[in-house]
C-alpha positions as YAML, in Angstrom:
chain: A
units: angstrom
residues:
- id: 1
  name: MET
  ca: [17.69, 15.64, 2.91]
- id: 2
  name: THR
  ca: [14.00, 14.84, 3.19]
- id: 3
  name: GLN
  ca: [11.34, 17.38, 4.03]
- id: 4
  name: LEU
  ca: [7.57, 17.49, 4.44]
- id: 5
  name: ASN
  ca: [5.86, 20.30, 2.55]
- id: 6
  name: TRP
  ca: [2.39, 20.78, 1.11]
- id: 7
  name: LYS
  ca: [3.36, 19.14, -2.17]
- id: 8
  name: VAL
  ca: [4.62, 16.01, -0.39]
- id: 9
  name: ILE
  ca: [1.51, 15.97, 1.82]
- id: 10
  name: PHE
  ca: [-0.64, 16.11, -1.32]
- id: 11
  name: TYR
  ca: [1.26, 13.16, -2.82]
- id: 12
  name: LEU
  ca: [0.81, 11.00, 0.27]
- id: 13
  name: LEU
  ca: [-2.82, 11.96, 0.91]
- id: 14
  name: SER
  ca: [-3.81, 11.35, -2.72]
- id: 15
  name: ALA
  ca: [-2.16, 7.93, -2.71]
- id: 16
  name: THR
  ca: [-3.98, 6.90, 0.47]
- id: 17
  name: VAL
  ca: [-7.36, 8.05, -0.89]
- id: 18
  name: LEU
  ca: [-6.82, 6.00, -4.05]
- id: 19
  name: TRP
  ca: [-5.78, 2.95, -2.02]
- id: 20
  name: ALA
  ca: [-8.88, 3.34, 0.12]
- id: 21
  name: GLY
  ca: [-10.84, 3.10, -3.12]
- id: 22
  name: ASN
  ca: [-8.82, 0.00, -3.99]
- id: 23
  name: ALA
  ca: [-9.87, -1.66, -0.74]
- id: 24
  name: ILE
  ca: [-13.53, -1.13, -1.60]
- id: 25
  name: ALA
  ca: [-13.14, -2.16, -5.25]
- id: 26
  name: GLY
  ca: [-11.07, -5.20, -4.29]
- id: 27
  name: ARG
  ca: [-13.73, -6.50, -1.93]
- id: 28
  name: LEU
  ca: [-16.34, -6.15, -4.65]
- id: 29
  name: LEU
  ca: [-14.15, -7.78, -7.30]
- id: 30
  name: LEU
  ca: [-13.33, -10.86, -5.22]
- id: 31
  name: ALA
  ca: [-16.85, -12.10, -5.93]
- id: 32
  name: SER
  ca: [-15.94, -12.24, -9.64]
- id: 33
  name: ILE
  ca: [-12.18, -12.82, -9.83]
- id: 34
  name: SER
  ca: [-9.85, -14.99, -7.73]
- id: 35
  name: PRO
  ca: [-7.20, -13.04, -5.74]
- id: 36
  name: ALA
  ca: [-3.96, -13.86, -7.57]
- id: 37
  name: PHE
  ca: [-5.63, -13.66, -10.99]
- id: 38
  name: LEU
  ca: [-7.08, -10.25, -10.06]
- id: 39
  name: SER
  ca: [-3.61, -9.03, -9.12]
- id: 40
  name: THR
  ca: [-2.20, -10.34, -12.41]
- id: 41
  name: ILE
  ca: [-4.90, -8.65, -14.51]
- id: 42
  name: ARG
  ca: [-4.31, -5.41, -12.63]
- id: 43
  name: TRP
  ca: [-0.56, -5.28, -13.18]
- id: 44
  name: VAL
  ca: [-0.40, -6.72, -16.70]
- id: 45
  name: LEU
  ca: [-2.80, -4.00, -17.83]
- id: 46
  name: ALA
  ca: [-0.66, -1.43, -16.01]
- id: 47
  name: VAL
  ca: [2.39, -2.71, -17.90]
- id: 48
  name: LEU
  ca: [0.60, -2.29, -21.23]
- id: 49
  name: ILE
  ca: [-0.40, 1.29, -20.36]
- id: 50
  name: LEU
  ca: [3.15, 2.21, -19.31]
- id: 51
  name: LEU
  ca: [4.86, 0.40, -22.19]
- id: 52
  name: PRO
  ca: [4.89, 3.36, -24.64]
- id: 53
  name: PHE
  ca: [6.44, 5.59, -21.96]
- id: 54
  name: GLY
  ca: [8.96, 3.26, -20.34]
- id: 55
  name: TRP
  ca: [9.98, 0.64, -22.91]
- id: 56
  name: GLN
  ca: [13.52, 2.09, -23.09]
- id: 57
  name: VAL
  ca: [14.47, 0.34, -19.85]
- id: 58
  name: LEU
  ca: [14.24, -2.97, -21.71]
- id: 59
  name: LYS
  ca: [17.25, -2.08, -23.85]
- id: 60
  name: ARG
  ca: [20.44, -4.01, -23.18]
- id: 61
  name: GLY
  ca: [22.74, -2.06, -20.87]
- id: 62
  name: SER
  ca: [19.96, -0.02, -19.24]
- id: 63
  name: ASP
  ca: [20.03, 0.65, -15.49]
- id: 64
  name: LEU
  ca: [17.28, -1.95, -15.01]
- id: 65
  name: TRP
  ca: [19.66, -4.78, -15.89]
- id: 66
  name: GLN
  ca: [22.50, -3.27, -13.88]
- id: 67
  name: HIS
  ca: [20.27, -3.21, -10.79]
- id: 68
  name: ARG
  ca: [18.12, -6.23, -11.59]
- id: 69
  name: LYS
  ca: [18.44, -7.79, -8.12]
- id: 70
  name: ARG
  ca: [17.15, -4.60, -6.51]
- id: 71
  name: PHE
  ca: [14.22, -4.35, -8.92]
- id: 72
  name: LEU
  ca: [13.38, -8.00, -8.40]
- id: 73
  name: LEU
  ca: [12.85, -7.13, -4.72]
- id: 74
  name: LEU
  ca: [11.03, -3.86, -5.43]
- id: 75
  name: GLY
  ca: [8.69, -5.69, -7.79]
- id: 76
  name: LEU
  ca: [8.14, -8.49, -5.28]
- id: 77
  name: PHE
  ca: [7.50, -6.42, -2.13]
- id: 78
  name: GLY
  ca: [5.75, -3.40, -3.61]
- id: 79
  name: VAL
  ca: [3.81, -4.77, -6.58]
- id: 80
  name: GLY
  ca: [3.81, -8.56, -6.78]
- id: 81
  name: SER
  ca: [3.09, -9.69, -3.25]
- id: 82
  name: TYR
  ca: [1.35, -6.88, -1.35]
- id: 83
  name: ASN
  ca: [-1.92, -6.74, -3.26]
- id: 84
  name: THR
  ca: [-2.04, -10.48, -3.88]
- id: 85
  name: LEU
  ca: [-1.67, -11.10, -0.16]
- id: 86
  name: MET
  ca: [-4.26, -8.43, 0.66]
- id: 87
  name: TYR
  ca: [-6.80, -9.97, -1.73]
- id: 88
  name: LEU
  ca: [-6.04, -13.40, -0.25]
- id: 89
  name: ALA
  ca: [-6.50, -11.99, 3.26]
- id: 90
  name: LEU
  ca: [-9.93, -10.60, 2.38]
- id: 91
  name: GLU
  ca: [-11.10, -14.06, 1.32]
- id: 92
  name: THR
  ca: [-10.83, -15.56, 4.81]
- id: 93
  name: SER
  ca: [-10.39, -12.62, 7.19]
- id: 94
  name: THR
  ca: [-12.78, -9.82, 8.10]
- id: 95
  name: PRO
  ca: [-12.29, -6.25, 6.89]
- id: 96
  name: ILE
  ca: [-11.83, -5.22, 10.53]
- id: 97
  name: ASN
  ca: [-8.91, -7.57, 11.07]
- id: 98
  name: VAL
  ca: [-7.28, -6.82, 7.73]
- id: 99
  name: THR
  ca: [-7.48, -3.06, 8.25]
- id: 100
  name: LEU
  ca: [-6.19, -3.27, 11.79]
- id: 101
  name: ILE
  ca: [-3.19, -5.38, 10.77]
- id: 102
  name: GLY
  ca: [-2.48, -3.01, 7.88]
- id: 103
  name: ALA
  ca: [-2.54, -0.15, 10.39]
- id: 104
  name: SER
  ca: [0.50, -1.69, 12.09]
- id: 105
  name: MET
  ca: [2.61, -0.40, 9.20]
- id: 106
  name: PRO
  ca: [4.49, 2.32, 11.17]
- id: 107
  name: ILE
  ca: [5.65, -0.27, 13.69]
- id: 108
  name: TRP
  ca: [6.98, -2.55, 10.95]
- id: 109
  name: VAL
  ca: [8.68, 0.37, 9.19]
- id: 110
  name: LEU
  ca: [10.43, 1.38, 12.42]
- id: 111
  name: LEU
  ca: [11.56, -2.21, 13.06]
- id: 112
  name: ILE
  ca: [12.78, -2.75, 9.49]
- id: 113
  name: GLY
  ca: [14.65, 0.55, 9.58]
- id: 114
  name: ALA
  ca: [16.36, -0.42, 12.82]
- id: 115
  name: LEU
  ca: [17.27, -3.96, 11.71]
- id: 116
  name: PHE
  ca: [18.33, -3.43, 8.10]
- id: 117
  name: PHE
  ca: [18.78, 0.29, 7.40]
- id: 118
  name: GLN
  ca: [20.66, 1.45, 10.51]
- id: 119
  name: THR
  ca: [17.89, 3.89, 11.52]
- id: 120
  name: ARG
  ca: [17.08, 3.63, 15.22]
- id: 121
  name: PRO
  ca: [13.47, 4.52, 16.13]
- id: 122
  name: ARG
  ca: [13.08, 7.44, 18.51]
- id: 123
  name: PHE
  ca: [10.67, 7.98, 21.34]
- id: 124
  name: LEU
  ca: [8.32, 10.42, 19.60]
- id: 125
  name: GLN
  ca: [8.16, 8.16, 16.54]
- id: 126
  name: LEU
  ca: [7.09, 5.23, 18.71]
- id: 127
  name: LEU
  ca: [4.60, 7.40, 20.61]
- id: 128
  name: GLY
  ca: [3.24, 8.76, 17.34]
- id: 129
  name: ALA
  ca: [2.82, 5.23, 16.00]
- id: 130
  name: LEU
  ca: [0.86, 4.22, 19.10]
- id: 131
  name: ILE
  ca: [-1.44, 7.27, 18.98]
- id: 132
  name: SER
  ca: [-2.00, 6.85, 15.25]
- id: 133
  name: ILE
  ca: [-2.93, 3.17, 15.64]
- id: 134
  name: ILE
  ca: [-5.42, 4.11, 18.39]
- id: 135
  name: GLY
  ca: [-7.03, 6.47, 15.88]
- id: 136
  name: VAL
  ca: [-7.27, 3.65, 13.36]
- id: 137
  name: ALA
  ca: [-8.73, 1.36, 16.03]
- id: 138
  name: ILE
  ca: [-11.51, 3.89, 16.65]
- id: 139
  name: VAL
  ca: [-12.45, 3.76, 12.97]
- id: 140
  name: ILE
  ca: [-12.35, -0.02, 12.87]
- id: 141
  name: SER
  ca: [-14.44, -0.44, 16.00]
- id: 142
  name: ARG
  ca: [-16.82, 2.37, 14.95]
- id: 143
  name: GLY
  ca: [-16.31, 3.83, 18.38]
- id: 144
  name: ASP
  ca: [-17.37, 0.60, 20.08]
- id: 145
  name: TRP
  ca: [-14.36, -0.93, 21.86]
- id: 146
  name: SER
  ca: [-16.26, -4.16, 22.57]
- id: 147
  name: ALA
  ca: [-15.89, -4.97, 18.86]
- id: 148
  name: PHE
  ca: [-12.29, -6.01, 19.47]
- id: 149
  name: PHE
  ca: [-13.36, -8.88, 21.72]
- id: 150
  name: ALA
  ca: [-15.09, -10.49, 18.72]
- id: 151
  name: PHE
  ca: [-11.87, -11.03, 16.76]
- id: 152
  name: GLU
  ca: [-11.30, -14.46, 15.21]
- id: 153
  name: TRP
  ca: [-7.78, -14.91, 13.85]
- id: 154
  name: VAL
  ca: [-7.52, -16.88, 10.59]
- id: 155
  name: ILE
  ca: [-4.94, -17.54, 7.86]
- id: 156
  name: GLY
  ca: [-5.93, -14.28, 6.15]
- id: 157
  name: ASP
  ca: [-4.54, -12.34, 9.11]
- id: 158
  name: LEU
  ca: [-1.13, -13.93, 8.55]
- id: 159
  name: PHE
  ca: [-1.30, -12.97, 4.87]
- id: 160
  name: MET
  ca: [-1.88, -9.34, 5.86]
- id: 161
  name: VAL
  ca: [1.02, -9.38, 8.35]
- id: 162
  name: LEU
  ca: [3.32, -10.61, 5.57]
- id: 163
  name: ALA
  ca: [1.93, -7.95, 3.21]
- id: 164
  name: SER
  ca: [2.57, -5.19, 5.74]
- id: 165
  name: ILE
  ca: [6.15, -6.33, 6.37]
- id: 166
  name: GLY
  ca: [6.77, -6.47, 2.63]
- id: 167
  name: TRP
  ca: [5.37, -2.99, 2.07]
- id: 168
  name: GLY
  ca: [7.50, -1.57, 4.87]
- id: 169
  name: THR
  ca: [10.59, -3.07, 3.20]
- id: 170
  name: TYR
  ca: [9.49, -1.65, -0.17]
- id: 171
  name: SER
  ca: [9.14, 1.86, 1.31]
- id: 172
  name: TRP
  ca: [12.64, 1.72, 2.78]
- id: 173
  name: MET
  ca: [14.08, 0.53, -0.51]
- id: 174
  name: LEU
  ca: [12.41, 3.43, -2.33]
- id: 175
  name: SER
  ca: [14.11, 5.94, -0.04]
- id: 176
  name: LYS
  ca: [17.60, 4.47, -0.46]
- id: 177
  name: PRO
  ca: [19.82, 6.88, -2.43]
- id: 178
  name: GLY
  ca: [21.57, 5.86, -5.62]
- id: 179
  name: ILE
  ca: [20.95, 5.19, -9.30]
- id: 180
  name: SER
  ca: [17.90, 3.03, -8.55]
- id: 181
  name: ASN
  ca: [16.26, 5.87, -6.64]
- id: 182
  name: GLU
  ca: [13.18, 7.38, -8.28]
- id: 183
  name: ARG
  ca: [14.80, 10.82, -8.50]
- id: 184
  name: SER
  ca: [17.53, 9.40, -10.73]
- id: 185
  name: TRP
  ca: [15.16, 8.04, -13.39]
- id: 186
  name: PRO
  ca: [12.50, 9.41, -15.73]
- id: 187
  name: TRP
  ca: [9.33, 8.73, -13.76]
- id: 188
  name: ALA
  ca: [7.80, 6.40, -16.35]
- id: 189
  name: HIS
  ca: [10.99, 4.31, -16.58]
- id: 190
  name: PHE
  ca: [11.22, 3.79, -12.82]
- id: 191
  name: LEU
  ca: [7.54, 2.90, -12.45]
- id: 192
  name: PHE
  ca: [7.54, 0.68, -15.55]
- id: 193
  name: ALA
  ca: [10.53, -1.30, -14.25]
- id: 194
  name: GLN
  ca: [8.75, -1.98, -10.94]
- id: 195
  name: VAL
  ca: [5.40, -2.82, -12.51]
- id: 196
  name: LEU
  ca: [6.93, -5.06, -15.18]
- id: 197
  name: ILE
  ca: [8.83, -7.20, -12.70]
- id: 198
  name: GLY
  ca: [5.96, -7.10, -10.22]
- id: 199
  name: SER
  ca: [3.57, -8.40, -12.88]
- id: 200
  name: LEU
  ca: [5.90, -11.35, -13.49]
- id: 201
  name: TRP
  ca: [5.69, -12.18, -9.79]
- id: 202
  name: THR
  ca: [1.88, -12.05, -9.92]
- id: 203
  name: ILE
  ca: [1.88, -14.40, -12.93]
- id: 204
  name: ALA
  ca: [3.90, -16.87, -10.87]
- id: 205
  name: PHE
  ca: [1.40, -16.56, -8.01]
- id: 206
  name: THR
  ca: [-1.48, -17.07, -10.46]
- id: 207
  name: ALA
  ca: [0.18, -20.24, -11.74]
- id: 208
  name: ILE
  ca: [0.13, -21.56, -8.19]
- id: 209
  name: GLU
  ca: [-3.53, -20.56, -7.87]
- id: 210
  name: TRP
  ca: [-4.25, -22.37, -11.16]
- id: 211
  name: ASN
  ca: [-2.53, -25.56, -9.99]
- id: 212
  name: MET
  ca: [-4.57, -25.48, -6.80]
- id: 213
  name: GLY
  ca: [-7.78, -25.23, -8.85]
- id: 214
  name: ASN
  ca: [-8.80, -21.93, -7.25]
- id: 215
  name: ILE
  ca: [-8.72, -19.63, -10.28]
- id: 216
  name: HIS
  ca: [-11.97, -18.15, -11.59]
- id: 217
  name: ILE
  ca: [-13.35, -15.05, -13.36]
- id: 218
  name: GLU
  ca: [-16.84, -13.78, -14.15]
- id: 219
  name: LEU
  ca: [-16.93, -10.76, -16.47]
- id: 220
  name: ASN
  ca: [-19.63, -8.09, -16.42]
- id: 221
  name: TRP
  ca: [-19.73, -4.32, -16.85]
- id: 222
  name: LEU
  ca: [-19.21, -3.62, -13.15]
- id: 223
  name: THR
  ca: [-16.17, -5.90, -13.08]
- id: 224
  name: VAL
  ca: [-14.65, -4.15, -16.10]
- id: 225
  name: ILE
  ca: [-15.21, -0.67, -14.63]
- id: 226
  name: LEU
  ca: [-13.74, -1.64, -11.25]
- id: 227
  name: VAL
  ca: [-10.70, -3.29, -12.87]
- id: 228
  name: LEU
  ca: [-10.02, -0.16, -14.97]
- id: 229
  name: PHE
  ca: [-10.23, 1.93, -11.81]
- id: 230
  name: ILE
  ca: [-7.73, -0.13, -9.83]
- id: 231
  name: VAL
  ca: [-5.35, -0.19, -12.83]
- id: 232
  name: ILE
  ca: [-5.34, 3.57, -13.43]
- id: 233
  name: GLY
  ca: [-5.90, 4.98, -9.93]
- id: 234
  name: PRO
  ca: [-4.54, 2.73, -7.16]
- id: 235
  name: SER
  ca: [-1.89, 1.20, -9.42]
- id: 236
  name: LEU
  ca: [-0.34, 3.79, -11.72]
- id: 237
  name: ILE
  ca: [-1.26, 7.13, -10.15]
- id: 238
  name: ALA
  ca: [-1.05, 6.06, -6.49]
- id: 239
  name: TYR
  ca: [2.29, 4.25, -6.85]
- id: 240
  name: ARG
  ca: [3.80, 7.24, -8.61]
- id: 241
  name: LEU
  ca: [2.56, 9.63, -5.91]
- id: 242
  name: TRP
  ca: [3.64, 7.32, -3.08]
- id: 243
  name: GLY
  ca: [7.13, 7.08, -4.53]
- id: 244
  name: LEU
  ca: [7.40, 10.87, -4.66]
- id: 245
  name: GLY
  ca: [6.00, 11.11, -1.14]
- id: 246
  name: VAL
  ca: [8.47, 8.60, 0.30]
- id: 247
  name: ILE
  ca: [11.38, 10.41, -1.36]
- id: 248
  name: GLY
  ca: [10.13, 13.70, 0.07]
- id: 249
  name: ALA
  ca: [9.13, 12.67, 3.59]
- id: 250
  name: GLY
  ca: [11.07, 9.45, 4.21]
- id: 251
  name: PRO
  ca: [9.60, 5.98, 4.77]
- id: 252
  name: THR
  ca: [8.82, 6.45, 8.47]
- id: 253
  name: VAL
  ca: [6.71, 9.61, 8.12]
- id: 254
  name: ALA
  ca: [5.07, 8.24, 4.96]
- id: 255
  name: SER
  ca: [4.01, 5.10, 6.83]
- id: 256
  name: PHE
  ca: [2.00, 7.25, 9.26]
- id: 257
  name: PHE
  ca: [0.03, 8.64, 6.31]
- id: 258
  name: GLY
  ca: [-0.76, 5.03, 5.42]
- id: 259
  name: ASN
  ca: [-2.85, 4.88, 8.59]
- id: 260
  name: LEU
  ca: [-5.30, 7.26, 6.90]
- id: 261
  name: ILE
  ca: [-6.32, 4.48, 4.48]
- id: 262
  name: PRO
  ca: [-8.85, 2.80, 6.83]
- id: 263
  name: LEU
  ca: [-10.25, 6.23, 7.71]
- id: 264
  name: PHE
  ca: [-10.70, 7.17, 4.06]
- id: 265
  name: THR
  ca: [-12.11, 3.69, 3.40]
- id: 266
  name: ALA
  ca: [-14.75, 4.24, 6.07]
- id: 267
  name: LEU
  ca: [-15.57, 7.69, 4.72]
- id: 268
  name: LEU
  ca: [-15.87, 6.46, 1.14]
- id: 269
  name: SER
  ca: [-18.07, 3.59, 2.30]
- id: 270
  name: THR
  ca: [-20.43, 5.94, 4.13]
- id: 271
  name: LEU
  ca: [-20.56, 8.30, 1.14]
- id: 272
  name: LEU
  ca: [-21.38, 5.43, -1.24]
- id: 273
  name: LEU
  ca: [-24.14, 4.32, 1.12]
- id: 274
  name: GLY
  ca: [-25.42, 7.85, 1.51]
- id: 275
  name: ASP
  ca: [-24.64, 8.06, 5.23]
- id: 276
  name: PRO
  ca: [-22.83, 11.07, 6.74]
- id: 277
  name: PRO
  ca: [-19.50, 10.57, 8.60]
- id: 278
  name: ALA
  ca: [-19.87, 9.78, 12.30]
- id: 279
  name: PRO
  ca: [-18.26, 11.85, 15.09]
- id: 280
  name: TYR
  ca: [-15.71, 9.11, 15.76]
- id: 281
  name: HIS
  ca: [-14.30, 9.68, 12.27]
- id: 282
  name: GLY
  ca: [-13.30, 13.19, 13.31]
- id: 283
  name: LEU
  ca: [-11.69, 11.93, 16.51]
- id: 284
  name: ALA
  ca: [-9.80, 9.25, 14.60]
- id: 285
  name: PHE
  ca: [-8.53, 11.78, 12.07]
- id: 286
  name: CYS
  ca: [-7.24, 14.01, 14.89]
- id: 287
  name: LEU
  ca: [-5.35, 11.12, 16.52]
- id: 288
  name: ILE
  ca: [-3.82, 9.99, 13.24]
- id: 289
  name: ALA
  ca: [-2.81, 13.59, 12.47]
- id: 290
  name: ILE
  ca: [-1.19, 13.86, 15.93]
- id: 291
  name: GLY
  ca: [0.79, 10.70, 15.18]
- id: 292
  name: ILE
  ca: [2.02, 12.18, 11.90]
- id: 293
  name: ALA
  ca: [2.91, 15.47, 13.62]
- id: 294
  name: LEU
  ca: [4.88, 13.68, 16.33]
- id: 295
  name: SER
  ca: [6.88, 11.69, 13.80]
- id: 296
  name: LEU
  ca: [7.61, 14.87, 11.85]
- id: 297
  name: LYS
  ca: [8.65, 16.78, 14.99]
- id: 298
  name: GLU
  ca: [11.06, 13.99, 15.90]
- id: 299
  name: LYS
  ca: [12.41, 14.06, 12.37]
- id: 300
  name: LYS
  ca: [13.11, 17.81, 12.50]
- id: 301
  name: SER
  ca: [14.66, 17.69, 15.97]
- id: 302
  name: GLY
  ca: [16.82, 14.63, 15.26]
...
């Protein structure tokens, strides 16, 4: 039985703050490293850090090999494809479009749950998703609704749609009970198995990028610092916390917390620039919080 308590809230909030930092760092890094290669560097380094703690899953007869098909999908949807697609999206799409499409996550989670996991969405969940997305829209438009009329849809927007669908599937797979559930494994083993297979997917994507002649890297101190941040924070720590949060709250409620990412991204951006948060940030936070509360109320009453 899942439940939302202060510990689970802390897990989910911390993960979203770290991923907001990843959005900022990723945009800066794309000037120095091509998208797929950046994703590969990120996850290969994560594998090396986790190796001393999780190498036991490589032994013959471990649960990784018994559930290899499941981990191939977990590595693809949660590690291999999501960030590669997001970095690709940021190359051709605007931050406004990418963030807005990423904010559609609760809708995709509800649809995926209904189609593949026999979980029918309920009225308050749908209402909460709508209210939460309105809150995100306020952040994206900076309180100016006319900004939405300036949208120009490009291939990057499609990449972000695919990334959001994949992440919704990943969250549902995390919550599925059984031996391949995070609660059944030592934390380092479960995370290492996902990251290892996910890194192999990113290597395959980088090979495609190489063949297309689009790979490049320019190293400097800022690049190194930003890469270390996305490896330790948004990769290892955030994925561990998100997994615990999904197990505790369920994929649907967790997806509503994901809508806080663009809000935290905006707040971090203003702090880095030395500007105070605007009033619309407070309004957006209230709407997103209402969406989370509605989804939780439906969960308790269902």
